[in-house]
C-alpha positions as CSV (number, residue, x, y, z in Angstrom):
1,M,-4.7,-1.6,-1.5
2,K,-7.5,0.5,-0.1
3,S,-11.1,-0.7,0.1
4,T,-13.8,1.2,-1.6
5,A,-17.6,0.9,-1.5
6,N,-17.5,-1.1,-4.7
7,T,-14.9,-3.7,-3.7
8,K,-14.7,-6.4,-1.0
9,K,-12.3,-6.1,1.9
10,D,-8.6,-6.8,1.4
11,M,-7.6,-10.4,1.6
12,T,-5.1,-11.4,4.3
13,L,-2.2,-13.9,3.7
14,V,-4.0,-16.3,6.0
15,E,-7.1,-16.2,3.9
16,L,-5.0,-16.7,0.8
17,Q,-3.3,-19.7,2.3
18,S,-6.7,-21.2,3.1
19,I,-7.9,-20.7,-0.4
20,L,-4.8,-22.2,-1.9
21,G,-5.2,-25.2,0.5
22,D,-8.8,-25.6,-0.7
23,R,-7.6,-25.5,-4.4
24,I,-5.1,-28.3,-3.7
25,R,-7.8,-30.5,-2.2
26,V,-10.0,-29.9,-5.3
27,T,-7.1,-30.6,-7.6
28,L,-6.5,-34.0,-5.8
29,D,-10.2,-35.0,-6.0
30,E,-10.1,-38.3,-7.8
31,S,-13.8,-38.2,-8.6
32,L,-13.3,-35.4,-11.2
33,T,-13.5,-36.2,-14.9
34,P,-10.5,-35.2,-17.0
35,E,-12.4,-32.2,-18.3
36,Q,-13.4,-31.1,-14.7
37,R,-9.8,-31.6,-13.6
38,Q,-8.5,-29.4,-16.4
39,T,-10.9,-26.7,-15.5
40,E,-10.1,-26.9,-11.8
41,N,-6.4,-26.9,-12.6
42,E,-6.7,-23.8,-14.7
43,Q,-8.7,-22.0,-12.0
44,S,-6.1,-23.1,-9.4
45,R,-3.3,-21.8,-11.6
46,M,-4.9,-18.4,-11.9
47,I,-5.5,-18.2,-8.1
48,M,-1.9,-19.3,-7.5
49,L,-0.5,-16.6,-9.9
50,I,-2.6,-13.9,-8.2
51,G,-1.5,-15.2,-4.8
52,K,2.1,-15.1,-5.8
53,Q,1.7,-11.5,-6.9
54,M,0.0,-10.6,-3.6
55,I,3.0,-12.0,-1.7
56,N,5.5,-10.2,-3.9
57,N,3.6,-6.9,-3.3
58,G,3.6,-7.5,0.4
59,Q,7.4,-8.1,0.4
60,L,7.9,-4.9,-1.6
61,I,5.9,-3.0,0.9
62,L,7.8,-4.4,3.9
63,Q,11.1,-3.7,2.3
64,T,10.1,-0.1,1.5
65,E,8.9,0.4,5.0
66,K,12.1,-1.0,6.5
67,L,14.2,1.3,4.3
68,A,12.0,4.3,5.3
69,A,12.4,3.4,9.0
70,Q,16.2,3.3,8.6
71,N,16.4,6.5,6.6
72,K,13.8,9.2,7.4
73,S,14.5,11.1,4.2
74,L,12.8,8.2,2.2
75,V,9.5,8.9,3.8
76,S,8.4,11.2,0.9
77,S,10.3,9.2,-1.7
78,V,9.1,7.8,-5.0
79,A,9.2,4.3,-3.5
80,M,6.9,5.3,-0.6
81,R,4.5,6.9,-3.1
82,L,4.5,3.8,-5.2
83,V,3.4,1.6,-2.3
84,G,0.7,4.1,-1.3
85,E,2.2,5.7,1.7
């Protein structure tokens, strides 16, 4: 994913891990009302789903790069174009 002037910088997996850890701590906060807990859990679920997709995308990019490194003819392949290379 390339950054543009209208978007924030790309998130690293370490940053994602920190955010997910923060969401776990919020979810476990016993001072929340049931309504607040439901809202926080919904937000945590959305963040988790986005994080899971980020990790899946990263795995796909790594697999594609590995294949391209093993077979130079793949450098201009559809797979490489799909991952933005």
